[in-house]
C-alpha positions in Angstrom: 184.2 137.1 -10.8 180.4 137.3 -11.2 178.6 136.7 -14.5 177.8 140.4 -14.9 181.5 141.3 -14.4 182.5 138.9 -17.1 179.9 140.4 -19.4 181.0 143.9 -18.7 184.6 143.0 -19.4 183.5 141.9 -22.8 181.6 145.1 -23.2 184.6 147.2 -22.6 186.5 145.3 -25.3 183.6 144.8 -27.7 180.8 147.2 -27.2 183.1 150.1 -27.6 183.5 149.0 -31.2 179.8 148.4 -31.5 179.0 151.9 -30.4 181.7 153.4 -32.6 180.4 151.6 -35.6 176.8 152.3 -34.8 175.7 148.6 -35.2 171.9 148.5 -35.1 170.2 146.7 -32.3 166.6 145.5 -31.8 164.7 147.7 -29.4 164.4 146.1 -26.0 163.5 147.0 -22.5 164.1 145.5 -19.0 162.9 146.4 -15.6 165.5 149.1 -15.1 164.8 150.9 -18.4 161.1 150.3 -18.1 161.0 152.1 -14.7 163.4 154.7 -16.0 160.8 155.8 -18.5 158.0 155.5 -15.8 160.0 157.6 -13.4 160.9 160.4 -15.9 157.3 160.6 -17.1 155.9 160.6 -13.5 158.4 163.3 -12.4 158.7 165.6 -15.4 155.4 165.2 -17.3 152.8 164.2 -14.7 154.1 166.0 -11.7 155.6 168.9 -13.8 158.7 169.1 -11.8 161.5 171.4 -12.9 164.0 169.5 -15.0 166.8 170.1 -12.4 164.7 168.6 -9.6 163.9 165.7 -12.0 167.6 165.0 -12.2 168.0 164.9 -8.4 164.9 162.6 -8.1 166.0 160.4 -10.9 169.3 160.0 -9.1 167.4 158.8 -6.0 165.4 156.3 -8.1 168.4 154.9 -10.0 170.7 155.0 -7.0 168.2 152.8 -5.1 167.6 150.6 -8.2 171.4 150.0 -8.5 171.8 149.1 -4.9 168.9 146.6 -5.1 170.2 144.9 -8.2 173.8 145.1 -7.1 173.1 143.6 -3.7 171.9 140.5 -5.4 174.6 140.4 -8.1 177.4 141.6 -5.8 179.6 142.6 -8.7 180.4 146.1 -7.6 180.7 148.2 -4.5 177.3 149.3 -3.1 176.2 152.9 -3.0 174.2 152.7 0.3 173.0 149.1 0.6 175.2 146.2 1.7 175.2 143.0 -0.4 174.8 141.1 2.8 171.1 141.8 2.6 170.6 139.5 -0.5 171.2 136.1 -2.0 172.3 135.4 -5.6 169.0 133.6 -6.2 166.8 136.6 -5.3 164.9 138.1 -8.2 166.7 141.2 -9.6 163.6 142.2 -11.6 161.5 142.2 -8.4 164.2 144.1 -6.5 164.6 146.7 -9.3 160.9 147.3 -9.7 160.3 147.5 -5.9 163.2 150.0 -5.3 162.0 152.3 -8.1 158.4 152.1 -7.1 159.0 152.8 -3.4 161.3 155.8 -4.1 158.8 157.2 -6.6 155.9 156.7 -4.2 157.9 158.8 -1.7 158.6 161.6 -4.3 155.2 161.8 -5.9 152.6 160.2 -3.5 149.7 161.8 -5.5 150.5 159.3 -8.3 150.0 156.2 -6.0 147.2 154.7 -8.1 149.1 154.8 -11.4 152.4 153.8 -9.8 150.9 150.9 -8.0 149.2 149.6 -11.1 152.6 149.8 -12.9 154.3 148.0 -10.0 151.7 145.2 -9.9 152.2 144.7 -13.7 155.9 144.4 -13.1 155.5 141.8 -10.5 152.9 139.9 -12.5 155.6 139.2 -15.1 157.8 137.5 -12.5 157.1 134.0 -11.3 155.7 133.8 -7.8 157.8 132.2 -5.2 160.7 132.7 -2.8 163.0 134.5 -5.3 160.4 137.1 -6.0 159.5 137.6 -2.3 163.2 138.0 -1.4 163.8 140.4 -4.4 160.9 142.5 -3.1 162.5 142.6 0.3 165.9 143.7 -1.1 164.1 146.4 -3.2 162.4 147.7 -0.1 165.6 147.9 1.8 167.4 149.8 -1.0 164.5 152.3 -1.2 164.4 152.8 2.5 168.2 153.4 2.6 167.9 156.0 -0.2 164.9 157.8 1.3 166.5 158.0 4.7 169.8 159.3 3.2 168.0 162.1 1.3 165.7 163.2 4.1 166.7 166.7 5.1 169.2 167.0 2.3 168.5 170.7 1.5 166.0 170.3 -1.3 163.3 173.0 -1.3 165.4 175.5 0.7 165.6 179.2 0.1 164.5 180.3 -3.4 165.7 183.1 -5.6 169.1 184.6 -6.3 170.0 188.0 -4.9 169.5 190.7 -7.5 172.1 193.3 -8.2 172.4 196.5 -10.1 176.2 196.9 -10.5 177.9 196.1 -13.8 178.6 192.4 -14.1 176.0 191.4 -11.4 173.0 189.3 -12.4 169.5 190.6 -12.6 166.3 189.1 -14.1 166.0 189.5 -17.9 163.5 189.5 -20.7 161.1 188.0 -21.5 159.7 187.0 -18.1 162.1 188.8 -15.7 162.0 185.7 -13.5 164.1 184.6 -10.6 165.0 181.0 -10.0 162.7 179.3 -7.4 165.4 176.5 -7.3 168.3 178.7 -6.2 168.6 176.4 -3.2 170.0 173.7 -5.5 173.5 174.8 -4.8 173.1 174.1 -1.1 171.8 170.5 -1.5 173.8 167.7 0.0 175.7 166.0 -2.8 175.3 162.4 -3.6 179.0 161.6 -4.3 181.3 164.5 -3.8 182.2 166.0 -0.4 180.7 169.5 -0.6 178.8 171.6 -3.2 181.7 174.0 -3.4 184.4 171.3 -3.9 185.0 172.2 -7.5 184.8 176.0 -7.6 185.4 177.4 -11.0 187.9 180.1 -11.8 185.0 182.5 -12.5 184.1 185.0 -15.2 186.6 187.2 -17.0 187.0 190.7 -15.6 184.8 193.2 -17.4 187.7 195.2 -18.6 189.8 192.3 -19.8 190.7 191.5 -23.4 189.2 188.0 -22.9 185.9 189.4 -21.8 185.8 191.9 -24.7 186.4 189.1 -27.2 183.7 186.9 -25.7 181.3 189.9 -25.4 181.7 190.6 -29.2 181.5 186.9 -30.0 178.1 186.3 -28.4 176.8 189.7 -29.4 177.4 188.8 -33.1 176.7 185.0 -33.1 174.1 184.8 -30.4 171.8 187.5 -31.7 168.3 186.7 -32.7 169.0 188.5 -36.0 172.6 187.4 -36.5 173.7 187.5 -40.1 176.9 185.5 -39.4 175.5 182.5 -37.5 175.2 179.6 -39.9 172.1 177.5 -40.5 173.8 174.5 -38.8 174.8 176.6 -35.8 171.2 177.8 -35.4 170.0 174.2 -35.8 172.3 173.0 -33.0 171.2 175.9 -30.7 167.6 175.0 -31.2 168.1 171.3 -30.9 169.9 171.6 -27.5 167.3 174.1 -26.3 164.9 171.1 -25.9 164.4 169.8 -22.3 168.0 168.8 -21.8 167.5 166.0 -19.2 164.8 164.4 -21.5 167.3 164.6 -24.4 170.1 162.9 -22.4 167.8 160.3 -20.9 166.7 159.4 -24.5 170.3 159.3 -25.6 171.4 156.9 -22.8 168.4 154.7 -23.5 169.4 154.6 -27.2 173.0 153.6 -26.3 171.8 151.0 -23.9 169.7 149.4 -26.6 172.4 149.7 -29.2 174.9 148.0 -26.8 172.4 145.3 -25.7 173.1 146.0 -22.0 171.7 143.6 -19.4 169.5 144.6 -16.5 172.5 144.6 -14.1 174.5 146.7 -16.5 171.7 149.2 -17.0 171.2 149.5 -13.3 174.9 150.6 -12.9 174.9 152.8 -16.0 171.8 154.9 -15.1 172.9 155.2 -11.5 176.4 156.4 -12.6 174.9 158.9 -15.0 172.2 160.4 -12.7 174.2 160.6 -9.5 177.1 162.2 -11.3 174.8 164.7 -13.1 172.9 165.5 -9.9 176.2 166.5 -8.2 177.3 168.5 -11.3 174.1 170.5 -11.1 174.6 171.0 -7.3 178.2 172.2 -7.9 177.3 174.5 -10.8 174.4 176.1 -8.9 176.6 176.7 -5.9 179.1 178.3 -8.3 176.3 180.5 -9.8 175.4 181.7 -6.4 179.1 182.5 -5.7 179.7 184.5 -8.9 176.2 185.8 -9.8 177.4 187.0 -13.2 175.1 188.8 -15.6 173.7 187.3 -18.8 174.8 188.5 -22.3 171.5 190.2 -22.8 172.2 192.5 -19.8 175.9 192.9 -20.6 175.2 193.9 -24.2 172.3 196.2 -23.4 174.2 197.9 -20.5 177.7 197.9 -21.9 178.0 201.7 -21.6 178.3 201.2 -17.9 180.7 198.3 -17.7 183.9 200.4 -17.6 185.2 198.8 -20.8 185.6 201.3 -23.7 186.0 198.4 -26.1 182.4 197.1 -25.6 179.6 198.9 -27.4 176.1 198.8 -26.0 173.0 197.7 -28.0 169.9 198.5 -26.0 167.6 196.5 -28.3 169.7 193.3 -28.5 167.9 190.0 -28.2 169.2 186.4 -28.0 168.3 183.6 -30.3 166.9 181.6 -27.3 165.2 183.2 -24.3 167.5 183.3 -21.3 166.7 181.2 -18.2 166.0 183.0 -14.8 169.3 182.6 -13.1 172.9 183.8 -13.3 175.1 183.1 -16.3 178.3 181.6 -14.9 178.7 178.6 -15.2 176.4 176.9 -17.6 173.7 174.5 -16.2 173.4 172.8 -19.6 177.1 172.0 -19.6 176.8 170.6 -16.1 174.3 168.1 -17.5 175.9 167.4 -20.9 179.4 167.3 -19.5 178.6 164.8 -16.7 176.4 162.5 -18.9 179.0 162.4 -21.7 181.9 161.8 -19.2 180.0 159.0 -17.6 179.3 157.4 -20.9 183.0 157.6 -21.8 183.9 155.9 -18.5 181.2 153.2 -18.7 181.9 152.2 -22.3 185.7 152.8 -22.1 185.7 154.9 -25.3 185.1 158.3 -26.6 183.9 157.0 -29.9 180.2 156.8 -30.6 178.1 156.8 -33.8 174.8 158.3 -32.7 171.9 160.2 -34.2 169.1 161.6 -32.2 165.8 163.3 -33.1 164.2 165.5 -30.5 160.4 166.0 -30.0 160.4 168.9 -32.4 161.7 166.6 -35.2 165.3 168.1 -35.2 168.0 165.5 -35.8 171.7 165.8 -34.8 174.5 163.2 -35.2 177.9 162.8 -33.6 180.9 160.5 -33.8 182.3 161.0 -30.2 181.1 162.1 -26.8 183.7 164.9 -26.7 182.2 166.2 -29.9 178.8 166.4 -28.2 180.3 168.4 -25.3 182.0 170.8 -27.6 178.8 171.3 -29.7 176.9 172.2 -26.6 179.6 174.6 -25.4 179.3 176.4 -28.7 175.5 176.0 -29.0 174.8 177.9 -25.8 176.9 180.8 -27.0 175.1 180.6 -30.4 171.9 180.7 -28.5 172.9 184.1 -26.9 172.5 182.5 -23.5 176.2 182.2 -22.4 179.6 183.6 -22.8 181.9 180.8 -24.0 183.9 180.9 -20.7 180.8 180.0 -18.7 180.2 176.9 -20.9 183.8 175.7 -20.8 184.1 176.1 -17.0 180.9 174.2 -16.4 182.2 171.4 -18.6 185.3 171.3 -16.4 183.2 171.1 -13.2 181.2 168.2 -14.7 184.5 166.4 -15.7 185.8 166.9 -12.2 182.7 165.4 -10.6 182.9 162.5 -13.0 186.5 161.9 -12.2 185.8 161.9 -8.5 183.0 159.4 -9.0 185.1 157.2 -11.3 187.9 157.0 -8.6 185.6 156.3 -5.7 182.2 154.8 -6.6 180.8 151.9 -8.6 184.1 150.0 -8.3 184.4 146.2 -8.7 183.5 144.5 -5.4 186.9 142.7 -5.1 
């Protein structure tokens, strides 16, 4: 058993308790977490990429980084790169930095100067010699394997969702009346699962059903901009989770990594598991959105007189607490993200228990005692936001769990 495998075994037995108790840890960074922050900033902030595309590209960066580090450590099954390409004495730090740098350079070539300066600084902190040179070679091989695997994968395909006028069919809504330029996301080749439609949801409730009526009235009351029954804490949760969701979860994973004192090798595996799982959950959910193309609550409530359901009452002036995004309602994109990140953290640490507080860029703080509590809070928060029917949130969380279960059974397994 490799040293990292021994350490991870200790983590499963000990870090679970550490996380559950919220033991403080000194802030620390390694090559993986350092390049994680560099990658997120380069993709989302500097390049201004849509947050969903950021997740796909972070999956490429962290998948290659994992392969580079794991090829040297040889503790787990590779994703794309065979361990035969490396020796145990090769530099993991050089391999991780090189893999991340090369993939990012492929994704945002306009940032070459800044990325190269960052890469040179990473290498300058590593002793010159054979270990560094061989680590660079392994990192290059991992990056090349990832870039080749993702060439022609369906990114940047046909934009926009078809627009309908019939009851229940999605159409653009206030305030911008936009249509998703990343509608192609549901046709992208997955990283882990077999096909984008592998985990099709059961779909929205029929417009004339009692279940739809109940959820219609629920979001109409609690998701309204002027709701008199939504509590202050519910409003707080809705606004907290409306922040850039991938940024929120990237920050949470980094916090847990620091809290648990993870090593470079452990971080390489954790971030790869999280981002590859989340990328496939996004792909699955967007494929499902294209299949169902269900209308948003704002449309459903304003046009209820035409839905064929005498139990729903229209309010032509109704507005949600949070502005609706420009794509169909069912299922929830946020729950694809939250469900897959939370499920991955449960799998990695071997526990649902976590004591965690997080403050977003707007200064709003939330705290939780379990990963499942976080999922349920987001399920409710998107309804409190007036963005989703509860069913769309719950079924997205189920898709995310199915993707995570598929990954857990087939990828990132011990090498022996």
